[in-house]
MMTF fields as JSON, N, C-alpha, C and O atoms, coordinates in Angstrom:
{
  "mmtfVersion": "1.0.0",
  "mmtfProducer": "UNKNOWN",
  "numBonds": 283,
  "numAtoms": 284,
  "numGroups": 71,
  "numChains": 1,
  "numModels": 1,
  "chainsPerModel": [1],
  "groupsPerChain": [71],
  "chainIdList": ["A"],
  "bondAtomList": [4, 2, 8, 6, 12, 10, 16, 14, 20, 18, 24, 22, 28, 26, 32, 30, 36, 34, 40, 38, 44, 42, 48, 46, 52, 50, 56, 54, 60, 58, 64, 62, 68, 66, 72, 70, 76, 74, 80, 78, 84, 82, 88, 86, 92, 90, 96, 94, 100, 98, 104, 102, 108, 106, 112, 110, 116, 114, 120, 118, 124, 122, 128, 126, 132, 130, 136, 134, 140, 138, 144, 142, 148, 146, 152, 150, 156, 154, 160, 158, 164, 162, 168, 166, 172, 170, 176, 174, 180, 178, 184, 182, 188, 186, 192, 190, 196, 194, 200, 198, 204, 202, 208, 206, 212, 210, 216, 214, 220, 218, 224, 222, 228, 226, 232, 230, 236, 234, 240, 238, 244, 242, 248, 246, 252, 250, 256, 254, 260, 258, 264, 262, 268, 266, 272, 270, 276, 274, 280, 278],
  "bondOrderList": [1, 1, 1, 1, 1, 1, 1, 1, 1, 1, 1, 1, 1, 1, 1, 1, 1, 1, 1, 1, 1, 1, 1, 1, 1, 1, 1, 1, 1, 1, 1, 1, 1, 1, 1, 1, 1, 1, 1, 1, 1, 1, 1, 1, 1, 1, 1, 1, 1, 1, 1, 1, 1, 1, 1, 1, 1, 1, 1, 1, 1, 1, 1, 1, 1, 1, 1, 1, 1, 1],
  "groupList": [{"groupName": "UNK", "atomNameList": ["N", "CA", "C", "O"], "elementList": ["N", "C", "C", "O"], "formalChargeList": [0, 0, 0, 0], "bondAtomList": [1, 0, 2, 1, 3, 2], "bondOrderList": [1, 1, 2], "singleLetterCode": "X", "chemCompType": "L-PEPTIDE LINKING"}],
  "groupTypeList": [0, 0, 0, 0, 0, 0, 0, 0, 0, 0, 0, 0, 0, 0, 0, 0, 0, 0, 0, 0, 0, 0, 0, 0, 0, 0, 0, 0, 0, 0, 0, 0, 0, 0, 0, 0, 0, 0, 0, 0, 0, 0, 0, 0, 0, 0, 0, 0, 0, 0, 0, 0, 0, 0, 0, 0, 0, 0, 0, 0, 0, 0, 0, 0, 0, 0, 0, 0, 0, 0, 0],
  "groupIdList": [1, 2, 3, 4, 5, 6, 7, 8, 9, 10, 11, 12, 13, 14, 15, 16, 17, 18, 19, 20, 21, 22, 23, 24, 25, 26, 27, 28, 29, 30, 31, 32, 33, 34, 35, 36, 37, 38, 39, 40, 41, 42, 43, 44, 45, 46, 47, 48, 49, 50, 51, 52, 53, 54, 55, 56, 57, 58, 59, 60, 61, 62, 63, 64, 65, 66, 67, 68, 69, 70, 71],
  "secStructList": [7, 7, 7, 2, 2, 2, 2, 2, 2, 2, 6, 6, 6, 1, 3, 3, 3, 3, 3, 3, 6, 6, 1, 7, 3, 3, 3, 3, 3, 3, 3, 3, 3, 7, 6, 6, 7, 7, 3, 3, 3, 3, 3, 3, 3, 3, 3, 3, 6, 6, 3, 3, 3, 3, 3, 3, 3, 3, 3, 3, 7, 4, 4, 4, 3, 3, 3, 3, 3, 3, 7],
  "xCoordList": [106.143, 105.488, 106.34, 107.553, 105.704, 106.43, 106.521, 105.553, 107.673, 107.887, 107.199, 107.197, 106.622, 105.865, 106.657, 106.137, 107.901, 108.673, 108.986, 108.994, 109.242, 109.493, 108.236, 108.315, 107.075, 105.813, 105.566, 105.12, 105.861, 105.695, 106.616, 106.206, 107.868, 108.839, 108.368, 108.471, 107.852, 107.403, 106.151, 105.893, 105.366, 104.111, 104.148, 103.105, 105.332, 105.471, 104.979, 105.34, 104.158, 103.538, 102.54, 102.25, 102.017, 100.969, 99.733, 99.787, 98.621, 97.34, 97.286, 97.563, 96.926, 96.796, 95.507, 94.934, 95.065, 93.93, 94.438, 95.142, 94.082, 94.461, 93.216, 92.239, 93.246, 92.196, 92.718, 93.79, 91.958, 92.372, 91.725, 90.763, 92.263, 91.758, 90.281, 89.59, 89.779, 88.364, 87.463, 86.319, 87.993, 87.273, 87.022, 86.3, 87.597, 87.505, 88.491, 89.504, 88.189, 89.09, 89.48, 88.622, 90.795, 91.312, 91.97, 92.778, 91.621, 92.248, 92.873, 92.248, 94.12, 94.811, 96.172, 96.509, 96.956, 98.288, 99.308, 99.377, 100.097, 101.126, 102.264, 103.02, 102.396, 103.423, 104.624, 105.634, 104.525, 105.675, 105.409, 104.263, 106.496, 106.398, 107.715, 108.71, 107.713, 108.948, 109.205, 108.464, 110.253, 110.643, 109.628, 109.694, 108.673, 107.609, 106.349, 105.315, 106.429, 105.313, 104.21, 103.075, 104.539, 103.617, 103.605, 104.643, 102.433, 102.305, 101.644, 100.817, 102.02, 101.365, 100.664, 101.289, 99.355, 98.569, 97.979, 97.516, 97.999, 97.395, 96.116, 95.933, 95.233, 93.963, 93.176, 92.698, 93.045, 92.448, 90.925, 90.325, 90.315, 88.881, 88.716, 89.362, 87.839, 87.562, 86.203, 85.232, 86.142, 84.878, 84.61, 85.482, 83.397, 82.94, 81.448, 80.679, 81.057, 79.677, 79.241, 79.841, 78.221, 77.698, 78.159, 77.666, 79.101, 79.519, 80.943, 81.836, 81.15, 82.491, 82.759, 81.928, 83.94, 84.333, 85.691, 86.568, 85.871, 87.176, 87.92, 87.403, 89.141, 89.903, 91.139, 91.703, 91.578, 92.785, 94.025, 94.126, 94.981, 96.225, 96.08, 95.588, 96.514, 96.336, 97.636, 98.337, 97.953, 99.064, 98.459, 97.635, 98.864, 98.316, 99.404, 100.504, 99.1, 100.03, 100.072, 99.027, 101.255, 101.427, 100.745, 100.265, 100.693, 100.084, 98.572, 97.959, 97.957, 96.509, 96.141, 94.96, 97.143, 96.893, 96.872, 97.798, 95.794, 95.648, 96.151, 96.83, 95.811, 96.154, 96.422, 95.773, 97.386, 97.699, 97.514, 98.1, 96.686, 96.396, 96.742, 96.136, 97.71, 97.98, 96.758, 96.099, 96.465, 95.309, 95.752, 94.916],
  "yCoordList": [86.874, 86.057, 86.078, 85.874, 86.323, 86.39, 84.996, 84.236, 84.674, 83.376, 83.352, 84.362, 82.214, 82.141, 82.538, 83.271, 82.075, 82.409, 83.903, 84.493, 84.511, 85.949, 86.717, 87.715, 86.243, 86.89, 86.81, 87.781, 85.634, 85.496, 86.462, 87.123, 86.535, 87.43, 88.886, 89.619, 89.297, 90.682, 91.004, 92.169, 89.979, 90.224, 89.822, 89.763, 89.546, 89.227, 90.406, 91.554, 90.119, 91.121, 92.021, 93.126, 91.541, 92.268, 91.381, 90.174, 92.011, 91.312, 90.521, 91.063, 89.235, 88.384, 87.569, 87.408, 87.062, 86.136, 84.841, 84.871, 83.71, 82.402, 81.66, 81.576, 81.12, 80.211, 78.805, 78.444, 78.005, 76.645, 75.646, 75.971, 74.434, 73.386, 73.087, 72.702, 73.258, 72.972, 74.193, 74.223, 75.202, 76.425, 77.399, 78.379, 77.158, 78.163, 79.28, 79.065, 80.474, 81.616, 82.064, 82.315, 82.164, 82.674, 84.013, 84.143, 85.012, 86.325, 86.672, 86.529, 87.133, 87.512, 88.099, 88.342, 88.323, 88.905, 87.777, 86.97, 87.72, 86.704, 87.002, 87.952, 86.2, 86.473, 85.549, 85.769, 84.5, 83.618, 82.567, 82.299, 81.968, 80.886, 80.115, 80.584, 78.918, 78.138, 77.729, 78.121, 76.941, 76.567, 75.677, 75.512, 75.089, 74.259, 75.068, 74.508, 76.37, 77.298, 77.082, 77.514, 76.408, 76.404, 77.825, 78.486, 78.3, 79.702, 79.861, 79.044, 80.926, 81.326, 82.643, 83.606, 82.679, 83.897, 84.308, 83.467, 85.603, 86.168, 86.909, 87.327, 87.066, 87.795, 87.255, 88.02, 85.93, 85.269, 85.269, 85.031, 85.546, 85.352, 84.328, 84.412, 83.361, 82.309, 82.577, 82.874, 82.469, 82.65, 81.432, 80.98, 80.898, 79.903, 80.101, 80.053, 80.322, 80.657, 81.909, 82.965, 81.836, 83.035, 83.187, 84.062, 82.35, 82.353, 82.875, 82.473, 83.788, 84.285, 84.016, 84.314, 83.444, 83.131, 83.745, 83.778, 84.231, 84.71, 83.533, 82.866, 83.279, 82.118, 82.486, 81.614, 83.731, 84.105, 83.725, 84.036, 83.048, 82.629, 81.214, 80.323, 81.01, 79.73, 79.353, 80.213, 78.051, 77.52, 76.755, 75.862, 77.102, 76.508, 75.7, 76.201, 74.475, 73.642, 74.148, 74.336, 74.364, 74.932, 74.144, 74.725, 72.814, 71.978, 72.152, 71.693, 72.804, 73.055, 74.379, 74.67, 75.181, 76.517, 76.473, 75.971, 77.01, 77.095, 78.439, 78.51, 79.521, 80.882, 81.784, 81.672, 82.676, 83.681, 85.045, 85.333, 85.885, 87.208, 88.272, 88.297, 89.162, 90.294, 91.219, 91.433, 91.757, 92.649, 94.086, 94.979],
  "zCoordList": [85.63, 86.654, 87.921, 87.864, 89.053, 90.326, 90.949, 90.932, 91.491, 92.119, 93.495, 94.199, 93.878, 95.135, 96.378, 97.219, 96.517, 97.716, 97.77, 98.85, 96.628, 96.561, 96.97, 97.687, 96.508, 96.857, 98.367, 98.978, 98.972, 100.42, 101.158, 102.112, 100.701, 101.333, 101.271, 102.255, 100.11, 99.927, 100.731, 101.033, 101.081, 101.793, 103.257, 103.909, 103.781, 105.194, 106.031, 105.77, 107.034, 107.915, 107.194, 107.65, 106.065, 105.343, 105.229, 105.467, 104.86, 104.748, 103.438, 102.368, 103.529, 102.346, 102.436, 103.514, 101.294, 101.228, 100.598, 99.589, 101.195, 100.673, 100.229, 100.973, 99.019, 98.558, 98.806, 98.322, 99.564, 99.887, 98.93, 98.234, 98.903, 98.0, 98.216, 97.272, 99.449, 99.727, 99.493, 99.947, 98.776, 98.387, 99.528, 99.344, 100.7, 101.757, 101.457, 100.791, 101.954, 101.816, 103.213, 104.059, 103.448, 104.712, 104.441, 103.522, 105.248, 105.135, 106.461, 107.512, 106.408, 107.628, 107.309, 106.15, 108.371, 108.236, 108.202, 109.128, 107.139, 106.979, 107.946, 107.738, 109.003, 110.012, 109.905, 110.573, 109.061, 108.875, 107.823, 107.465, 107.326, 106.344, 106.364, 106.916, 105.752, 105.658, 104.219, 103.317, 104.0, 102.638, 101.939, 100.72, 102.695, 102.108, 101.844, 101.479, 102.025, 101.867, 102.895, 102.689, 104.013, 105.148, 105.675, 105.713, 106.082, 106.472, 107.832, 108.236, 108.529, 109.773, 109.488, 109.043, 109.747, 109.575, 110.912, 111.682, 111.183, 112.394, 112.029, 110.886, 113.011, 112.835, 111.645, 110.807, 111.579, 110.421, 110.483, 111.531, 109.323, 109.123, 108.009, 106.965, 108.253, 107.274, 106.64, 107.335, 105.317, 104.608, 103.752, 103.009, 103.856, 102.893, 102.717, 103.677, 101.481, 101.118, 101.873, 101.674, 102.733, 103.388, 104.822, 105.535, 105.269, 106.675, 106.809, 106.063, 107.782, 108.097, 109.569, 110.427, 109.855, 111.231, 111.538, 110.675, 112.756, 113.21, 113.829, 114.725, 113.346, 113.8, 114.613, 115.273, 114.593, 115.326, 114.538, 113.351, 115.193, 114.543, 114.0, 114.693, 112.748, 112.064, 111.36, 110.827, 111.365, 110.581, 109.401, 109.597, 108.189, 106.977, 106.279, 106.047, 105.953, 105.191, 103.749, 103.126, 103.227, 101.893, 100.796, 99.823, 100.939, 99.9, 99.815, 98.851, 100.798, 100.769, 100.104, 99.916, 99.75, 99.208, 97.684, 97.047, 97.114, 95.659, 95.154, 94.129, 95.887, 95.43, 96.631, 97.671, 96.464, 97.478, 96.827, 95.783, 97.459, 96.897, 97.932, 99.003, 97.64, 98.545, 98.588, 97.571, 99.76, 99.916, 100.061, 100.202]
}
């Protein structure tokens, strides 16, 4: 099993998908993170049900993330 901080380090500046607690999915390039697993994503697209929106750069609170998937 890979540790979350190690996974973030290995995927810095790469494309990832985040599943949030409210079932939204954010996909973008992981450009930064901190020790609380708060993340900065660039070129973000948000998907929920049948709608996709371009959001640009987003800061995500780590406690809202359920799953991180490298793309």
